Each structure stands twice: as C-alpha cells, then as structure tokens.
DOTORVO-36626 format. One record per atom (N, C-alpha, C, O, CB): x, y, z; residue number from 1. Coordinates in pm, whole numbers. Glycine has a CB too. Layout:
<recs>
X/Y/Z/kolfi
X/Y/Z/NUM
...
</recs>
This chain:
<recs>
X/Y/Z/kolfi
10238/8649/10433/1
10348/8672/10333/1
10453/8611/10359/1
10496/8618/10474/1
10385/8795/10316/1
10518/8539/10265/2
10629/8454/10273/2
10768/8522/10328/2
10795/8641/10313/2
10647/8397/10133/2
10843/8437/10388/3
10951/8494/10441/3
11056/8536/10324/3
11138/8623/10355/3
11007/8398/10542/3
11061/8491/10216/4
11135/8514/10120/4
11087/8644/10053/4
11169/8727/10014/4
11140/8402/10040/4
10949/8662/10037/5
10902/8784/9985/5
10936/8897/10065/5
10969/9005/10016/5
10766/8779/9967/5
10927/8874/10202/6
10935/8968/10300/6
11089/9024/10296/6
11118/9142/10316/6
10890/8902/10440/6
11178/8925/10268/7
11318/8955/10268/7
11357/9032/10152/7
11443/9121/10161/7
11397/8835/10276/7
11294/9001/10032/8
11310/9054/9902/8
11255/9207/9911/8
11322/9301/9867/8
11230/8960/9791/8
11142/9224/9965/9
11085/9353/9976/9
11178/9435/10077/9
11216/9548/10046/9
10931/9343/10025/9
11210/9383/10183/10
11316/9467/10273/10
11422/9504/10198/10
11452/9623/10205/10
11374/9392/10394/10
11491/9428/10123/11
11617/9451/10044/11
11583/9573/9956/11
11659/9669/9947/11
11662/9319/9954/11
11466/9565/9891/12
11428/9659/9794/12
11422/9806/9853/12
11482/9903/9807/12
11294/9616/9737/12
11344/9805/9956/13
11309/9925/10038/13
11445/9985/10098/13
11468/10106/10101/13
11201/9884/10159/13
11525/9898/10142/14
11668/9947/10196/14
11751/10013/10082/14
11812/10119/10095/14
11757/9819/10259/14
11748/9939/9970/15
11831/9971/9848/15
11777/10102/9782/15
11855/10184/9734/15
11826/9847/9742/15
11636/10120/9781/16
11593/10236/9703/16
11637/10378/9743/16
11668/10459/9656/16
11453/10234/9703/16
11639/10415/9891/17
11669/10538/9924/17
11808/10572/9875/17
11831/10692/9860/17
11654/10554/10064/17
11898/10489/9848/18
12032/10518/9815/18
12034/10545/9653/18
12138/10590/9605/18
12130/10393/9863/18
11938/10524/9581/19
11933/10556/9442/19
11914/10701/9420/19
11959/10761/9322/19
11827/10481/9375/19
11835/10765/9528/20
11787/10903/9513/20
11857/10973/9620/20
11809/10970/9733/20
11631/10920/9523/20
11976/11043/9594/21
12079/11101/9680/21
11976/11234/9734/21
11962/11257/9855/21
12241/11147/9586/21
11912/11309/9636/22
11852/11437/9698/22
11721/11417/9764/22
11669/11516/9816/22
11832/11543/9592/22
11662/11306/9768/23
11512/11275/9818/23
11532/11235/9972/23
11644/11208/10015/23
11432/11138/9724/23
11427/11231/10046/24
11427/11188/10168/24
11406/11048/10159/24
11336/11010/10065/24
11337/11254/10249/24
11457/10951/10247/25
11423/10811/10240/25
11270/10780/10243/25
11201/10854/10313/25
11491/10741/10353/25
11218/10692/10183/26
11079/10666/10188/26
11061/10562/10301/26
11130/10462/10318/26
11023/10616/10048/26
10961/10601/10371/27
10904/10515/10488/27
10827/10402/10447/27
10713/10420/10404/27
10816/10594/10578/27
10875/10287/10454/28
10798/10168/10413/28
10651/10148/10477/28
10554/10091/10428/28
10884/10046/10447/28
10666/10213/10606/29
10527/10196/10687/29
10428/10313/10675/29
10323/10315/10737/29
10556/10180/10844/29
10464/10398/10600/30
10383/10528/10560/30
10248/10456/10508/30
10263/10363/10429/30
10467/10633/10429/30
10127/10491/10543/31
10009/10455/10498/31
9969/10551/10358/31
9989/10672/10351/31
9910/10467/10621/31
9912/10474/10262/32
9897/10539/10135/32
9765/10489/10098/32
9741/10369/10092/32
10011/10508/10028/32
9674/10583/10071/33
9541/10549/10011/33
9519/10576/9866/33
9551/10683/9814/33
9439/10619/10080/33
9466/10480/9803/34
9437/10498/9666/34
9284/10495/9639/34
9208/10440/9719/34
9508/10391/9585/34
9241/10553/9531/35
9097/10564/9507/35
9090/10450/9387/35
9161/10452/9286/35
9042/10732/9462/35
9002/10362/9416/36
8965/10260/9295/36
8823/10247/9290/36
8754/10261/9392/36
9026/10110/9312/36
8770/10219/9169/37
8644/10204/9114/37
8622/10050/9092/37
8682/9985/9007/37
8632/10288/8984/37
8532/10001/9175/38
8510/9842/9160/38
8434/9825/9030/38
8360/9912/8987/38
8421/9770/9289/38
8457/9695/8963/39
8378/9675/8847/39
8243/9655/8871/39
8194/9579/8955/39
8422/9573/8774/39
8171/9748/8768/40
8030/9734/8800/40
7960/9850/8878/40
7840/9864/8896/40
8017/9613/8878/40
8063/9929/8919/41
8007/10037/9014/41
8054/10179/8965/41
8155/10184/8896/41
8060/10012/9171/41
7989/10290/8995/42
8034/10422/8948/42
8098/10483/9063/42
8173/10578/9046/42
7919/10512/8894/42
8075/10435/9183/43
8135/10503/9301/43
8271/10458/9336/43
8293/10338/9343/43
8052/10484/9417/43
8364/10544/9359/44
8520/10506/9392/44
8510/10468/9534/44
8420/10510/9607/44
8639/10636/9370/44
8602/10387/9572/45
8635/10335/9705/45
8777/10356/9743/45
8873/10332/9670/45
8605/10191/9713/45
8782/10404/9863/46
8935/10446/9902/46
8998/10305/9965/46
8944/10247/10059/46
8941/10589/10031/46
9108/10265/9907/47
9189/10148/9960/47
9309/10178/10012/47
9394/10221/9934/47
9215/10054/9866/47
9341/10162/10148/48
9467/10204/10203/48
9545/10086/10256/48
9497/9992/10321/48
9445/10307/10312/48
9678/10104/10219/49
9781/9992/10266/49
9915/10078/10299/49
9923/10200/10288/49
9812/9865/10136/49
10002/10004/10335/50
10143/10069/10359/50
10204/10072/10235/50
10160/10004/10142/50
10238/9994/10460/50
10322/10161/10222/51
10397/10173/10107/51
10451/10035/10065/51
10455/10003/9946/51
10505/10272/10128/51
10491/9955/10162/52
10559/9825/10143/52
10444/9729/10081/52
10479/9652/9992/52
10622/9765/10291/52
10317/9730/10122/53
10224/9658/10089/53
10180/9691/9946/53
10147/9596/9875/53
10129/9668/10184/53
10176/9814/9898/54
10139/9868/9783/54
10245/9805/9680/54
10210/9747/9577/54
10135/10025/9794/54
10384/9824/9722/55
10483/9769/9627/55
10457/9608/9596/55
10466/9562/9483/55
10634/9792/9691/55
10428/9537/9700/56
10402/9401/9673/56
10277/9379/9587/56
10284/9303/9490/56
10391/9329/9799/56
10166/9440/9618/57
10037/9430/9547/57
10075/9459/9396/57
10045/9379/9308/57
9922/9538/9609/57
10146/9582/9369/58
10179/9608/9244/58
10270/9510/9166/58
10255/9490/9045/58
10231/9727/9249/58
10367/9449/9244/59
10432/9344/9172/59
10348/9230/9139/59
10349/9175/9029/59
10542/9299/9244/59
10275/9198/9239/60
10176/9064/9207/60
10104/9097/9096/60
10102/9015/9004/60
10066/9020/9326/60
10038/9211/9083/61
9949/9254/8960/61
10018/9240/8848/61
9962/9183/8754/61
9899/9392/8961/61
10141/9285/8833/62
10224/9289/8712/62
10270/9136/8673/62
10278/9095/8557/62
10355/9388/8739/62
10293/9075/8766/63
10328/8934/8752/63
10217/8852/8697/63
10230/8767/8610/63
10371/8876/8882/63
10100/8886/8758/64
9977/8808/8680/64
9941/8862/8550/64
9895/8784/8467/64
9844/8812/8761/64
9956/8990/8521/65
9946/9044/8378/65
10036/8969/8293/65
9990/8898/8203/65
9981/9195/8366/65
10170/8978/8315/66
10282/8907/8231/66
10251/8771/8216/66
10264/8728/8102/66
10423/8916/8293/66
10209/8683/8311/67
10173/8559/8298/67
10048/8534/8208/67
10049/8439/8130/67
10158/8512/8424/67
9946/8611/8216/68
9838/8618/8119/68
9882/8645/7985/68
9832/8574/7898/68
9743/8717/8154/68
9965/8734/7950/69
10028/8763/7829/69
10102/8647/7766/69
10076/8613/7651/69
10118/8871/7849/69
10187/8589/7836/70
10263/8477/7791/70
10175/8360/7771/70
10194/8289/7672/70
10372/8445/7885/70
10081/8331/7854/71
9981/8224/7825/71
9913/8250/7707/71
9895/8156/7629/71
9883/8206/7930/71
9875/8353/7681/72
9790/8385/7548/72
9884/8369/7432/72
9837/8323/7328/72
9725/8541/7546/72
10007/8400/7436/73
10096/8401/7329/73
10119/8234/7298/73
10109/8183/7186/73
10237/8489/7372/73
10148/8170/7411/74
10182/8011/7387/74
10064/7951/7331/74
10080/7867/7243/74
10223/7927/7524/74
9945/7983/7371/75
9828/7927/7325/75
9790/7942/7177/75
9695/7884/7125/75
9731/7976/7400/75
9876/8027/7114/76
9860/8065/6956/76
9744/8162/6937/76
9693/8160/6825/76
9829/7928/6860/76
9694/8244/7025/77
9605/8327/6987/77
9652/8487/6976/77
9572/8573/6940/77
9498/8304/7079/77
</recs>
C-alpha cells in the first residue's frame, strides 16, 4: 500500500465518524467477511479483510469499472 493511499484512507476513516453523530465510530481494524462466488463455481467462498481494506478494495474496483466505461466510450463503441 502506498503512503499516499494510506494517508488518504486514514483521513477518510477519521472524517467518517464525524458525519454520523448518532452512530458509534467505525473501527477501521474490524475484520469483515464477505461471501463471494468465484467465476465458474457454484460454491461461495468467504473472503475476510479489515474495514479499511474493504474500503480500498471497493474504491479500486470502482475506479477500474469507471476506467473501463470511459475507455469503451472513447473507442466509439
């Protein structure tokens, strides 16, 4: 993980609890497991990461999706 990414993630995590006054602060180190079904399989697989790691994974996935959409639009398809 790059230093810039870590700094940005830390800033988001610190700022996020201030947005929800009535909720408990979210622990970035809390382990969260998601159930995923790999391509070509019918069996789900449990994937576990910390809350901070899931935020980064979700942001990277969203950036890749946005990039693919932009690329397709610029290629005239």
